[in-house]
N, C-alpha and C positions, 0 to 999 in steps of 0.2 A: 365263703364267709368274708364279708367285708368289715374291716374295722373301721369305725368312726373317729375322725380326728378329735383329739382333745380340745377343747375350747378353753382358753384361759378366763373367760366370763365365767365358766362353770366352776373354775376353782376358787374357792373362797377360803383365804388363810384365816386359821384359828388363832389370832395375835393373842387372844386372853389366855390361851393355854401355853403358847410360846412364854409369854411373861411370866406365867406362874412356873414353868420349867426352869426358868432363868432365876427367879428368886429362890426357888428350892435348891439351885445349883449353890447359889451365893451362901445361903444360910447353912447348908450341909457343909460346905467348906470351912466356914467359919467356926462351926461346932467341933468339926474334926480336928482343925488345928488347935482350937483353945484346948479341946480335952487332952491331945497330945502334948500340949506345952505344960500343963498342970499336972498330968497324970501318965508321965511318960513310961512308967513302969509296968503300967496295967495293960496287959497284953492277953490275947486270947492263944492257946499254945500249950504244948508240954514238950520240954527238953529242947531239942534245937529246931522243933517245929514251931513257927510263927506265922499264924495268919494273918495277913496284913488286911486292912479296912478295904484296899481297893476291891478285894474278893467279895465283899458284900455290897459294893459299888456295882460291879459287873452283875451280879445278880438281882438288885435291885432295878437296872438298867433293862435287863433281860424281861422281868416281870412286867415293868412298866411298857416296854416295847410290844409284848405279848397281848397285854389287855388292849392297848391302842389299834392294834392291828385286828385283832379278834371281835372287838365289840364296838358299837356306835351308841353309846348311851353317854348322857352329859355327866352323870356322876362318874361313870368309870372312866370318861377321858378325863377328867380333872385328876381323879385318883393316879391315872397312869402319867400324867406330866407331872406330878409330885414326884412319883417314885423314879421317873426318868431323871429329874433335876437333881433328886437327892443321890443317887446313884454316880451321876457324872461329878458331883461334888466331892464325893468319897475317893472316886479315882484321882481327879485333878489334885486332891491333897497329898497323893504322893507319886505326883508327877517327877519330881525332883529324885526321889527314891528309885523309881523305875528307869529313868534314863541314866542315873550314876551309878545304878547297883549298889546301894547302900547308904547315899547321903539324904536323908530326909529334909533337912534343912537348908538344901540346895535353893539358889536364887532363882533356878529356871522354874519352880512351881509358881513363884509370884508372877513370873513374866508371863507364863502360859495362861493362868487364871486372869490375870488383868486383861490380855490380849482376846482370851475367849469371850470374856463379859462384855468388852467393846464391841467385837464382831458381832456377837448375839444380838446387842442392844440395837445396833445399826439394821440389823436384818428385821427386828420387831417394828422399829420406828418405820422403815420401808413398807412392811407389811401393812401397817396403819395408815401412814400419811404419805405413800408413794407418790401420789399425782401432784400434792401441795410440794413436795420436796423437789420434784423434778422440774416444776415449774421455778420455783426459787433457785436452783442449781442453773437453769437455763440462764434466768436473770445475772445471776453471779458471772457466768462465764462470759457472757455478752458486754460486760462491763470493765472499764479500764484497771478497776481495782483487782481484778482477777489476774491481770497481765502484771501488775506490780508485785502482788503477793507470790505469783508464781516465779518470778524473777528473783525475788529477794530469798525465796526457800531454796532454789537451787543454788544460790550462792552460798547461804548457810550450810548446806548440806555437803557440798564440796568442800568447805572450809572444815567441817567436822572430820571427814573423810581422810583429809589430807594431814590433819594434826592428831591422828589417834591410830592405835593397832587393837583396840578393843573392838573384838568381833561382833558384839551386839550392837555397840553404837554405829558402827560401820554399816550393818545391815538396815539398822532403822532409817540411817540417813540416806542410803541409798533408795530406800523404798520411799522415802520423803522426796528426793531428787526425782525418781522417776514419776510420781504424783504430781509434782511441781510442774515438770516438762509436759505432761499430759494436759493440766490445765492451760499453758502457754499456746499449745498445739489447738486446743479446743477454742480459744479466744481467736487464733489467727484465723482458723477455718471458718468460724462464724463470721468474721469481717470478710472474708473472701466470697462467702455465700450470701451476704447481705446486699450488696449491688446487684447480684444476678436476680434476687428474689423481687426487687424494685423493677427492674426491667421487665420481668416475667410475671405480673400479677395475675392470679387466678380470677 
């Protein structure tokens, strides 16, 4: 039995469902955080047993994932995306609690949520406008502006790393420095390849 290669043309990203899941994630997180802020003593449990709402998040994501895997139907796909996003929001609301074993208000939660939302947004935009974004990225990398920005970001990142002992700032600055270095390398490679492309036109 021969397996057919998966064609990328046959894979159609369902950006509307990804966007719906992301919106549900953000709303769920805001609702959970607001509820906990104004009603901190309202919990489900008895005695020492306290059922945190990340358990409801896990259940919601499990149901949403199961529906999305088992059924190919417009309304069910929409419901699955909402349930998956809501579950993710409930879990994300207690990331600080889970990582610190007790500190619900830890700033790690906001860092995680903002980072995840930004990452998911980029993926959604790539799914919808990938061709246009790649063309604009190519134009940016081939211009001198990218070189200037890259050098500036590397210098700023090194300055932040040298002047602080904060782990989060160092991590972000290091990531920014790596990204800026890649931008500079892309510009240099583009300039090296450009003359050869002129000498060998197709």
